Backbone as CSV, one residue per row, in Angstrom:
resi,resn,N_x,N_y,N_z,CA_x,CA_y,CA_z,C_x,C_y,C_z
1,ALA,9.769,2.133,0.274,10.239,1.478,1.490,10.019,2.370,2.706
2,SER,10.281,3.658,2.519,10.064,4.610,3.610,8.596,4.659,4.002
3,LYS,7.726,4.713,2.983,6.279,4.760,3.255,5.816,3.481,3.951
4,ASP,6.305,2.317,3.496,5.927,1.050,4.124,6.337,1.015,5.589
5,SER,7.516,1.528,5.885,7.992,1.549,7.269,7.108,2.424,8.142
6,LYS,6.701,3.560,7.594,5.852,4.469,8.373,4.468,3.882,8.594
7,ILE,3.906,3.263,7.552,2.594,2.629,7.699,2.678,1.488,8.705
8,SER,3.777,0.742,8.677,3.974,-0.328,9.658,3.978,0.228,11.071
9,ASN,4.599,1.394,11.263,4.609,2.030,12.586,3.214,2.455,13.020
10,LEU,2.400,2.916,12.076,1.030,3.307,12.415,0.227,2.110,12.907
11,TYR,0.494,0.948,12.312,-0.220,-0.266,12.709,0.291,-0.839,14.029
12,SER,1.579,-0.779,14.234,2.184,-1.531,15.341,2.456,-0.717,16.602
13,HIS,2.253,0.598,16.549,2.527,1.427,17.722,1.277,2.158,18.193
14,SER,1.227,2.387,19.478,0.125,3.143,20.069,0.192,4.599,19.628
15,THR,-0.970,5.259,19.612,-1.005,6.679,19.251,-0.261,7.535,20.270
16,PHE,0.004,6.976,21.449,0.754,7.700,22.474,2.255,7.453,22.359
17,ASP,2.640,6.594,21.408,4.046,6.250,21.212,4.708,7.277,20.289
18,THR,5.954,7.614,20.565,6.657,8.609,19.746,6.861,8.124,18.312
19,SER,7.011,6.807,18.117,7.198,6.275,16.766,5.964,6.531,15.909
20,TRP,4.782,6.386,16.520,3.541,6.660,15.791,3.469,8.140,15.419
21,TYR,3.753,8.995,16.373,3.678,10.438,16.133,4.683,10.871,15.066
22,LYS,5.905,10.373,15.157,6.938,10.755,14.202,6.585,10.283,12.795
23,SER,5.998,9.088,12.690,5.597,8.581,11.379,4.494,9.441,10.779
24,MET,3.491,9.757,11.583,2.388,10.588,11.108,2.885,11.982,10.715
25,ASN,3.737,12.547,11.527,4.271,13.882,11.255,5.134,13.886,9.999
26,SER,5.887,12.808,9.788,6.742,12.710,8.611,5.913,12.596,7.334
27,ILE,4.817,11.833,7.393,3.937,11.703,6.227,3.334,13.055,5.870
28,ARG,2.885,13.783,6.891,2.332,15.120,6.655,3.393,16.041,6.042
29,TRP,4.624,15.936,6.529,5.720,16.756,6.014,5.986,16.448,4.543
30,HIS,5.986,15.154,4.193,6.202,14.771,2.802,5.082,15.288,1.903
31,HIS,3.852,15.241,2.403,2.733,15.780,1.622,2.939,17.272,1.351
32,LYS,3.375,17.984,2.365,3.589,19.426,2.230,4.693,19.722,1.222
33,ILE,5.803,18.994,1.320,6.923,19.206,0.404,6.529,18.827,-1.024
34,SER,5.803,17.705,-1.177,5.375,17.266,-2.512,4.443,18.282,-3.149
35,THR,3.570,18.877,-2.329,2.660,19.903,-2.836,3.437,21.114,-3.342
36,LYS,4.427,21.551,-2.570,5.243,22.696,-2.988,5.987,22.402,-4.286
37,MET,6.540,21.198,-4.397,7.304,20.840,-5.590,6.406,20.729,-6.819
38,SER,5.222,20.129,-6.658,4.310,19.980,-7.793,3.757,21.331,-8.242
39,LYS,3.500,22.231,-7.287,3.039,23.575,-7.645,4.134,24.329,-8.391
40,LYS,5.359,24.165,-7.935,6.490,24.828,-8.580,6.692,24.314,-10.001
41,ALA,6.385,23.024,-10.209,6.538,22.424,-11.539,5.347,22.717,-12.445
42,GLY,4.326,23.383,-11.898,3.156,23.729,-12.692,2.154,22.609,-12.838
43,ILE,2.293,21.562,-12.024,1.380,20.418,-12.095,0.137,20.653,-11.249
44,GLY,0.300,21.413,-10.186,-0.812,21.630,-9.268,-0.530,20.963,-7.941
45,GLU,-1.172,21.431,-6.905,-0.906,20.895,-5.576,-1.648,19.587,-5.319
46,ILE,-1.322,18.945,-4.194,-2.018,17.728,-3.780,-3.311,18.141,-3.087
47,TYR,-4.439,17.753,-3.685,-5.735,18.094,-3.115,-6.226,16.967,-2.211
48,GLN,-7.259,17.268,-1.428,-7.794,16.258,-0.524,-8.366,15.069,-1.288
49,LYS,-8.904,15.309,-2.475,-9.429,14.193,-3.270,-8.310,13.230,-3.661
50,ASP,-7.118,13.766,-3.897,-5.974,12.910,-4.204,-5.598,12.058,-2.998
51,MET,-5.677,12.655,-1.816,-5.368,11.923,-0.589,-6.405,10.835,-0.334
52,VAL,-7.670,11.118,-0.661,-8.736,10.133,-0.455,-8.561,8.950,-1.403
53,LEU,-8.213,9.225,-2.659,-7.978,8.143,-3.613,-6.783,7.292,-3.189
54,THR,-5.789,7.925,-2.583,-4.652,7.176,-2.042,-5.068,6.396,-0.803
55,GLN,-5.911,6.988,0.016,-6.430,6.323,1.208,-7.120,5.016,0.829
56,PHE,-7.800,5.016,-0.311,-8.467,3.801,-0.791,-7.477,2.654,-0.952
57,GLY,-6.274,2.966,-1.413,-5.281,1.924,-1.619,-4.892,1.189,-0.352
58,PHE,-5.049,1.838,0.803,-4.688,1.221,2.076,-5.842,0.458,2.716
59,LEU,-7.063,0.747,2.324,-8.200,0.102,2.991,-9.287,-0.393,2.053
60,GLY,-9.362,0.156,0.838,-10.465,-0.169,-0.057,-10.591,-1.638,-0.388
61,TYR,-9.476,-2.281,-0.692,-9.527,-3.687,-1.088,-9.777,-4.608,0.102
62,ILE,-9.491,-4.132,1.294,-9.797,-4.925,2.489,-11.310,-5.024,2.669
63,PHE,-12.018,-3.934,2.356,-13.472,-3.936,2.483,-14.166,-4.598,1.293
64,THR,-13.552,-4.575,0.127,-14.218,-5.091,-1.070,-13.702,-6.449,-1.539
65,SER,-12.461,-6.803,-1.195,-11.859,-8.040,-1.721,-10.966,-8.700,-0.680
66,SER,-11.440,-8.793,0.539,-10.592,-9.267,1.644,-10.063,-10.684,1.430
67,LYS,-10.864,-11.563,0.810,-10.435,-12.955,0.623,-9.212,-13.046,-0.292
68,TYR,-9.091,-12.108,-1.218,-7.938,-12.103,-2.124,-6.637,-11.837,-1.376
69,PHE,-6.753,-11.303,-0.177,-5.572,-10.998,0.636,-5.473,-11.908,1.863
70,GLY,-6.185,-13.016,1.821,-6.108,-13.986,2.903,-6.754,-13.536,4.192
71,LEU,-7.769,-12.676,4.096,-8.427,-12.136,5.285,-9.881,-12.583,5.350
72,ASN,-10.289,-12.965,6.529,-11.687,-13.323,6.780,-12.127,-12.535,8.008
73,ILE,-12.399,-11.256,7.809,-12.613,-10.345,8.931,-14.069,-10.312,9.366
74,THR,-14.253,-10.105,10.652,-15.590,-10.018,11.231,-16.106,-8.581,11.135
75,LEU,-17.389,-8.410,11.430,-17.983,-7.074,11.407,-17.308,-6.163,12.430
76,GLU,-16.992,-6.723,13.598,-16.313,-5.935,14.629,-14.942,-5.469,14.147
77,GLU,-14.227,-6.353,13.457,-12.910,-5.993,12.926,-13.029,-4.952,11.813
78,GLU,-14.084,-5.061,11.015,-14.317,-4.059,9.974,-14.547,-2.678,10.581
79,GLU,-15.340,-2.638,11.649,-15.617,-1.360,12.310,-14.337,-0.771,12.909
80,ALA,-13.515,-1.636,13.493,-12.253,-1.172,14.086,-11.309,-0.649,13.004
81,PHE,-11.237,-1.374,11.893,-10.367,-0.966,10.784,-10.854,0.345,10.176
82,ASN,-12.157,0.481,10.071,-12.750,1.713,9.554,-12.410,2.902,10.459
83,HIS,-12.529,2.698,11.760,-12.213,3.770,12.712,-10.727,4.126,12.656
84,PHE,-9.891,3.102,12.549,-8.442,3.306,12.488,-8.071,4.235,11.332
85,TRP,-8.602,3.957,10.145,-8.245,4.766,8.987,-9.021,6.076,8.923
86,ARG,-10.150,6.144,9.590,-10.860,7.422,9.693,-10.024,8.409,10.513
87,VAL,-9.446,7.901,11.600,-8.581,8.734,12.442,-7.305,9.109,11.691
88,ASN,-6.691,8.125,11.022,-5.475,8.409,10.256,-5.726,9.476,9.193
89,GLY,-6.847,9.337,8.486,-7.189,10.316,7.462,-7.363,11.707,8.040
90,TYR,-8.028,11.780,9.182,-8.235,13.072,9.847,-6.900,13.676,10.275
91,MET,-6.021,12.841,10.833,-4.720,13.327,11.283,-3.860,13.821,10.119
92,LEU,-4.092,13.269,8.937,-3.329,13.685,7.760,-3.939,14.902,7.075
93,GLY,-5.080,15.359,7.592,-5.659,16.589,7.069,-6.893,16.428,6.212
94,ILE,-7.449,15.210,6.130,-8.668,14.983,5.353,-9.878,15.334,6.219
95,THR,-10.740,16.190,5.721,-11.920,16.585,6.489,-12.902,15.424,6.594
96,ASP,-13.762,15.466,7.596,-14.756,14.409,7.785,-15.679,14.285,6.576
97,LYS,-15.935,15.402,5.908,-16.823,15.396,4.749,-16.244,14.586,3.599
98,LEU,-14.936,14.636,3.424,-14.282,13.953,2.309,-13.620,12.640,2.707
99,ASN,-13.503,12.379,3.992,-12.847,11.157,4.465,-13.530,9.929,3.882
100,LEU,-12.740,9.041,3.289,-13.293,7.820,2.703,-13.975,6.959,3.753
101,CYS,-13.452,6.960,4.958,-14.038,6.182,6.049,-15.216,6.955,6.643
102,ARG,-16.396,6.380,6.514,-17.596,7.030,7.008,-17.840,6.643,8.464
103,LYS,-19.057,6.884,8.957,-19.345,6.643,10.368,-19.417,5.165,10.716
104,ASN,-19.649,4.319,9.725,-19.660,2.876,9.978,-19.074,2.145,8.775
105,ALA,-18.719,0.877,8.991,-18.038,0.089,7.962,-18.924,-0.158,6.744
106,LYS,-20.233,-0.268,6.955,-21.148,-0.521,5.833,-21.113,0.623,4.831
107,GLU,-21.196,1.854,5.320,-21.150,3.016,4.435,-19.800,3.111,3.727
108,THR,-18.747,2.817,4.460,-17.403,2.859,3.871,-17.264,1.823,2.765
109,THR,-17.784,0.622,3.001,-17.706,-0.447,2.004,-18.440,-0.065,0.727
110,GLU,-19.620,0.512,0.860,-20.396,0.940,-0.309,-19.630,1.981,-1.120
111,LEU,-18.999,2.906,-0.431,-18.220,3.943,-1.109,-16.981,3.347,-1.772
112,CYS,-16.367,2.372,-1.107,-15.174,1.721,-1.664,-15.501,0.979,-2.960
113,TYR,-16.675,0.355,-3.022,-17.078,-0.338,-4.247,-17.215,0.647,-5.410
114,LYS,-17.719,1.836,-5.132,-17.869,2.847,-6.183,-16.505,3.294,-6.706
115,ILE,-15.566,3.494,-5.792,-14.224,3.907,-6.214,-13.523,2.764,-6.942
116,LYS,-13.749,1.544,-6.491,-13.153,0.388,-7.154,-13.646,0.278,-8.595
117,ASP,-14.936,0.519,-8.818,-15.476,0.503,-10.183,-14.841,1.601,-11.031
118,LEU,-14.584,2.739,-10.414,-13.915,3.835,-11.124,-12.495,3.436,-11.508
119,TYR,-11.790,2.814,-10.579,-10.432,2.343,-10.861,-10.439,1.286,-11.970
120,LYS,-11.460,0.447,-11.970,-11.576,-0.595,-12.996,-11.644,0.023,-14.386
121,THR,-12.418,1.093,-14.508,-12.558,1.776,-15.793,-11.219,2.307,-16.279
122,TYR,-10.490,2.951,-15.381,-9.196,3.518,-15.758,-8.146,2.431,-15.974
123,LEU,-8.227,1.352,-15.215,-7.256,0.268,-15.352,-7.407,-0.431,-16.697
124,SER,-8.641,-0.573,-17.172,-8.885,-1.243,-18.453,-8.449,-0.385,-19.635
125,ASN,-8.254,0.903,-19.395,-7.805,1.818,-20.453,-6.599,2.624,-19.961
126,GLY,-5.647,1.907,-19.399,-4.483,2.563,-18.813,-3.652,3.318,-19.841
127,SER,-3.221,4.503,-19.478,-2.396,5.322,-20.367,-0.944,4.850,-20.314
128,PRO,-0.141,5.193,-21.321,1.287,4.841,-21.288,1.993,5.405,-20.056
129,GLU,1.567,6.589,-19.624,2.173,7.203,-18.437,1.910,6.369,-17.187
130,PHE,0.711,5.784,-17.106,0.366,4.941,-15.957,1.303,3.739,-15.865
131,TYR,1.509,3.054,-16.980,2.380,1.880,-16.979,3.836,2.261,-16.722
132,GLU,4.224,3.425,-17.210,5.600,3.883,-16.981,5.844,4.145,-15.500
133,VAL,4.903,4.821,-14.842,5.033,5.105,-13.410,5.016,3.806,-12.608
134,THR,4.098,2.893,-12.965,4.008,1.604,-12.268,5.294,0.805,-12.424
135,LEU,5.818,0.771,-13.638,7.057,0.035,-13.904,8.218,0.610,-13.114
136,ASN,8.363,1.924,-13.122,9.459,2.562,-12.391,9.342,2.327,-10.888
137,THR,8.114,2.369,-10.381,7.893,2.141,-8.947,8.289,0.733,-8.542
138,LEU,7.810,-0.263,-9.298,8.102,-1.655,-8.951,9.566,-1.998,-9.189
139,ASN,10.163,-1.397,-10.194,11.598,-1.613,-10.410,12.411,-1.083,-9.231
140,ALA,11.959,0.037,-8.663,12.644,0.597,-7.492,12.455,-0.294,-6.273
141,VAL,11.235,-0.816,-6.100,10.948,-1.688,-4.957,11.743,-2.990,-5.056
142,TRP,12.058,-3.427,-6.283,12.777,-4.690,-6.474,14.090,-4.719,-5.701
143,TYR,14.720,-3.575,-5.503,16.021,-3.536,-4.834,15.933,-3.918,-3.360
144,VAL,14.724,-3.933,-2.807,14.554,-4.403,-1.426,13.639,-5.622,-1.349
145,ASP,12.885,-5.887,-2.434,12.013,-7.063,-2.483,12.068,-7.628,-3.897
146,VAL,12.815,-8.708,-4.070,13.061,-9.247,-5.408,11.828,-9.905,-6.015
147,THR,10.744,-10.041,-5.254,9.511,-10.601,-5.817,8.649,-9.522,-6.472
148,SER,9.095,-8.267,-6.438,8.353,-7.199,-7.112,8.480,-7.388,-8.619
149,ASP,7.342,-7.488,-9.284,7.340,-7.803,-10.712,6.135,-7.139,-11.365
150,ILE,6.357,-6.397,-12.434,5.300,-5.620,-13.072,4.184,-6.503,-13.628
151,ASP,4.537,-7.607,-14.300,3.510,-8.439,-14.931,2.639,-9.157,-13.909
152,SER,3.255,-9.712,-12.861,2.465,-10.397,-11.837,1.611,-9.401,-11.061
153,PHE,2.144,-8.200,-10.845,1.385,-7.160,-10.150,0.158,-6.751,-10.959
154,MET,0.339,-6.518,-12.255,-0.776,-6.105,-13.099,-1.794,-7.227,-13.259
155,ALA,-1.324,-8.471,-13.334,-2.250,-9.602,-13.440,-3.123,-9.697,-12.191
156,PHE,-2.519,-9.471,-11.028,-3.277,-9.493,-9.775,-4.260,-8.327,-9.725
157,ALA,-3.834,-7.157,-10.203,-4.713,-5.983,-10.232,-5.905,-6.227,-11.150
158,TYR,-5.665,-6.852,-12.304,-6.756,-7.179,-13.220,-7.740,-8.139,-12.556
159,LYS,-7.210,-9.111,-11.857,-8.064,-10.097,-11.191,-8.906,-9.447,-10.104
160,LEU,-8.310,-8.540,-9.339,-9.037,-7.831,-8.282,-10.231,-7.064,-8.832
161,HIS,-10.091,-6.536,-10.042,-11.134,-5.698,-10.624,-12.018,-6.439,-11.621
162,GLY,-11.863,-7.763,-11.691,-12.722,-8.551,-12.562,-12.463,-8.349,-14.038
163,LEU,-11.243,-8.000,-14.397,-10.876,-7.805,-15.795,-10.293,-9.095,-16.368
164,PRO,-10.297,-9.259,-17.687,-9.741,-10.476,-18.302,-8.297,-10.712,-17.870
165,ASP,-7.940,-11.998,-17.751,-6.595,-12.355,-17.311,-5.533,-11.758,-18.231
166,LYS,-4.456,-11.343,-17.599,-3.324,-10.783,-18.346,-2.256,-11.863,-18.497
167,LYS,-1.773,-12.069,-19.721,-0.757,-13.081,-19.960,0.569,-12.654,-19.339
168,VAL,1.236,-13.623,-18.717,2.510,-13.336,-18.057,3.528,-14.404,-18.419
169,GLY,4.795,-14.075,-18.237,5.865,-15.036,-18.466,5.975,-16.016,-17.303
170,TRP,6.863,-16.997,-17.438,6.944,-18.059,-16.435,7.393,-17.529,-15.075
171,ARG,8.351,-16.588,-15.070,8.817,-16.048,-13.790,7.704,-15.267,-13.100
172,SER,7.013,-14.432,-13.858,5.906,-13.657,-13.298,4.786,-14.579,-12.832
173,TRP,4.570,-15.666,-13.573,3.527,-16.632,-13.203,3.865,-17.291,-11.868
174,LEU,5.132,-17.658,-11.678,5.546,-18.279,-10.421,5.367,-17.320,-9.242
175,ILE,5.749,-16.060,-9.437,5.583,-15.062,-8.374,4.114,-14.860,-8.052
176,MET,3.286,-14.805,-9.093,1.849,-14.616,-8.901,1.239,-15.789,-8.134
177,LYS,1.597,-17.011,-8.518,1.059,-18.195,-7.845,1.577,-18.307,-6.413
178,TYR,2.815,-17.908,-6.200,3.371,-17.910,-4.844,2.528,-17.035,-3.930
179,ARG,2.190,-15.836,-4.392,1.390,-14.927,-3.576,-0.038,-15.436,-3.414
180,GLU,-0.591,-16.003,-4.472,-1.951,-16.538,-4.382,-2.027,-17.654,-3.343
181,TRP,-1.011,-18.515,-3.313,-0.994,-19.607,-2.346,-0.793,-19.093,-0.924
182,ILE,0.008,-18.080,-0.760,0.192,-17.481,0.563,-1.135,-16.951,1.081
183,PHE,-1.848,-16.203,0.244,-3.136,-15.639,0.653,-4.172,-16.736,0.889
184,TYR,-4.136,-17.771,0.056,-5.088,-18.876,0.236,-4.826,-19.614,1.547
185,LEU,-3.565,-19.911,1.833,-3.222,-20.645,3.048,-3.508,-19.834,4.308
186,CYS,-3.585,-18.515,4.170,-3.941,-17.675,5.321,-5.389,-17.890,5.751
187,LEU,-6.179,-18.553,4.904,-7.581,-18.831,5.228,-7.794,-20.261,5.710
188,VAL,-6.745,-21.086,5.634,-6.861,-22.495,6.026,-6.625,-22.637,7.529
189,PRO,-7.565,-23.256,8.256,-7.393,-23.413,9.710,-6.075,-24.100,10.067
190,TYR,-5.530,-23.727,11.201,-4.284,-24.261,11.748,-3.055,-23.804,10.947
191,ILE,-3.071,-24.069,9.639,-1.926,-23.684,8.819,-1.763,-22.171,8.777
192,ARG,-2.894,-21.454,8.806,-2.843,-19.999,8.654,-2.021,-19.314,9.740
193,VAL,-1.954,-19.924,10.916,-1.157,-19.339,11.999,0.315,-19.274,11.598
194,ILE,0.785,-20.365,11.000,2.185,-20.437,10.568,2.435,-19.502,9.388
195,ILE,1.510,-19.514,8.432,1.674,-18.703,7.226,1.668,-17.215,7.557
196,ARG,0.773,-16.811,8.437,0.715,-15.393,8.805,1.956,-14.972,9.586
197,ALA,2.454,-15.874,10.414,3.693,-15.575,11.139,4.849,-15.414,10.151
198,TYR,4.892,-16.308,9.156,5.924,-16.217,8.114,5.800,-14.908,7.339
199,SER,4.568,-14.546,6.956,4.342,-13.317,6.184,4.761,-12.085,6.970
200,ASN,4.407,-12.055,8.241,4.778,-10.912,9.086,6.294,-10.798,9.240
201,LEU,6.944,-11.939,9.435,8.401,-11.937,9.562,9.064,-11.495,8.260
202,TYR,8.493,-11.936,7.148,9.050,-11.564,5.843,8.953,-10.056,5.618
203,ILE,7.806,-9.485,5.958,7.622,-8.041,5.804,8.587,-7.272,6.702
204,GLN,8.738,-7.733,7.945,9.675,-7.086,8.856,11.110,-7.201,8.346
205,PHE,11.417,-8.349,7.736,12.750,-8.545,7.162,12.992,-7.578,6.003
206,ILE,11.975,-7.392,5.156,12.087,-6.471,4.024,12.336,-5.050,4.519
207,ILE,11.578,-4.640,5.535,11.736,-3.292,6.087,13.122,-3.129,6.716
208,TRP,13.557,-4.151,7.457,14.885,-4.109,8.086,15.976,-4.031,7.021
209,THR,15.840,-4.845,5.968,16.826,-4.851,4.890,16.902,-3.497,4.201
210,ALA,15.738,-2.906,3.943,15.703,-1.599,3.276,16.406,-0.537,4.110
211,TYR,16.291,-0.656,5.409,16.858,0.366,6.292,18.338,0.139,6.590
212,TYR,18.699,-1.120,6.839,20.063,-1.400,7.306,20.984,-2.038,6.257
213,PHE,20.426,-2.807,5.329,21.301,-3.587,4.448,20.705,-3.740,3.044
214,PRO,20.488,-2.636,2.321,19.938,-2.713,0.953,21.024,-3.098,-0.052
215,ILE,21.442,-4.344,0.010,22.612,-4.805,-0.724,22.487,-4.595,-2.231
216,PHE,21.307,-4.891,-2.818,21.149,-4.748,-4.271,21.208,-3.282,-4.695
217,ALA,20.653,-2.404,-3.874,20.725,-0.966,-4.165,22.165,-0.473,-4.054
218,TRP,22.904,-0.995,-3.083,24.320,-0.623,-2.944,25.107,-1.019,-4.189
219,ILE,24.844,-2.240,-4.667,25.563,-2.735,-5.842,25.245,-1.884,-7.070
220,LYS,23.975,-1.526,-7.221,23.536,-0.773,-8.400,23.956,0.691,-8.350
221,PHE,23.752,1.348,-7.228,23.933,2.795,-7.154,25.141,3.241,-6.336
222,GLY,25.749,2.300,-5.606,26.856,2.672,-4.734,26.372,2.959,-3.324
223,LYS,27.134,2.512,-2.345,26.704,2.618,-0.951,26.494,4.062,-0.508
224,ASN,27.324,4.965,-0.992,27.222,6.369,-0.575,26.003,7.079,-1.157
225,ASN,25.388,6.466,-2.174,24.232,7.087,-2.820,22.905,6.507,-2.352
226,VAL,22.962,5.576,-1.408,21.736,4.924,-0.926,21.559,5.222,0.550
227,ARG,20.438,5.851,0.869,20.168,6.173,2.273,18.661,6.258,2.485
228,LEU,18.170,5.564,3.493,16.751,5.602,3.829,16.582,6.368,5.129
229,ASN,16.025,7.552,5.032,15.792,8.398,6.201,14.292,8.462,6.452
230,LEU,13.829,7.739,7.471,12.394,7.676,7.742,11.849,8.999,8.236
231,TYR,12.663,9.738,8.978,12.181,10.975,9.592,13.115,12.128,9.242
232,PRO,12.996,12.676,8.026,13.925,13.720,7.587,13.864,14.986,8.417
233,LYS,12.794,15.197,9.162,12.691,16.403,9.985,13.431,16.259,11.303
234,HIS,13.805,15.023,11.662,14.394,14.774,12.978,15.858,14.381,12.811
């Protein structure tokens, strides 16, 4: 929830705005702290290649599978999006040599397809640790977004990578179809204006709920044990 709020600030605020700067600075701070903790645990630090693979998660599917997310972007929009994340990557400490975003959207798209194929290989042979981390992550997100569901998420991931359909239960199927219809309607003329407005409001509501009123987390863990601090340095 904290990461989503910060990414939302990067999208919605000018680079001259303090909210943008604080979000970027906080992300860098978390990277630094995570590196120290992982080194202390003997796992190893966060390398730039790890940051690039994470960077793919924010932009890779937009360049390779935009229709699956209800997007029909133009070449000009692709170039703008590429520049946006090239700058973000640089600000987070990724060198130009390793930055996933290249000098133009075409080069970035070609590179994204290669990484997507790599992810496909690992996704088709996922380790028990991978599913455990995914399950724990989505279970945590459920406390602020009740549509978070491991089976529907994995089924969508399989579909994105062209893997055989994953069987899901009725609840997961309903959640999956709900999202598919939302993304589909985002491509339908006239209706898409309403659907995108609804989607944006829903996301803002989720972020607001996570920050001010995480009722399910309060019930589960107790109000005194739940706190979302977007900017721990401030």
